[in-house]
C-alpha positions in Angstrom: -6.9 5.2 22.1 -7.6 6.6 18.4 -9.1 4.4 15.7 -8.5 4.3 12.0 -11.5 6.3 11.4 -9.6 9.0 13.5 -7.1 9.5 10.9 -6.4 10.1 7.2 -5.3 6.8 5.9 -2.5 5.5 3.6 -2.9 2.5 1.5 0.4 0.7 0.7 0.0 -1.5 -2.5 3.1 -4.4 -2.1 4.4 -5.5 -5.4 7.1 -7.6 -3.7 9.5 -5.0 -2.5 11.9 -5.8 0.2 11.3 -2.6 2.0 7.3 -2.4 2.3 7.8 -3.2 5.7 10.2 -0.5 6.3 7.9 1.9 4.8 4.7 1.4 6.8 7.0 1.2 9.9 8.1 4.9 9.1 4.8 6.1 8.1 3.5 4.7 11.5 6.6 6.1 13.4 5.2 9.6 11.9 1.6 8.5 13.5 0.3 7.8 10.1 -2.3 5.2 9.8 -1.6 2.7 7.1 -2.6 -0.5 6.3 -0.3 -3.1 3.6 -2.1 -4.8 1.1 -0.9 -7.4 -1.9 -1.6 -5.8 -5.2 -3.8 -8.8 -6.0 -6.2 -7.3 -3.6 -5.5 -3.4 -3.8 -8.8 -2.6 -5.6 -11.1 -4.1 -2.7 -8.5 -2.5 0.1 -8.9 1.1 -2.2 -12.8 0.4 -2.0 -12.9 -0.4 1.6 -10.2 2.0 3.2 -11.0 5.3 1.0 -7.3 6.4 1.6 -5.8 9.7 1.5 -2.9 8.3 -0.2 -1.5 5.5 -2.1 2.0 4.2 -2.0 3.1 1.6 -4.5 5.9 -0.2 -3.4 7.8 -2.1 -6.3 8.9 -5.6 -6.8 11.7 -7.4 -8.6 9.8 -7.5 -11.9 10.4 -5.0 -14.7 7.1 -3.3 -15.6 8.0 -3.7 -19.3 8.1 -7.5 -18.9 5.4 -9.3 -20.1 2.9 -10.9 -17.0 4.6 -8.4 -14.6 2.1 -7.1 -11.8 0.2 -4.2 -13.0 -2.1 -2.0 -10.5 -5.7 -2.1 -11.2 -7.0 0.1 -14.0 
C-alpha cells in the first residue's frame, strides 16, 4: 500500500464550489493524492502538506465583492 509520502501531493482549496468533490475524485481516479481544505485553513494546510500543486476551487461570490473569500497573501 502506498502512503501520501510516496506521492506528490495536490492541495485543493475550497472556496465553496459545488464541484470541489468532483475535482478531487477525478484526481484520485488518475492516481493523484489530494486533500481538500477550506480556504480559512489553507495556509496551515499549505505548510503541513508542502504540495506540488494547488487548485483553487471557486465559490458563488464574486472576487470583486466586499468581504469575499481571499487566498492568503
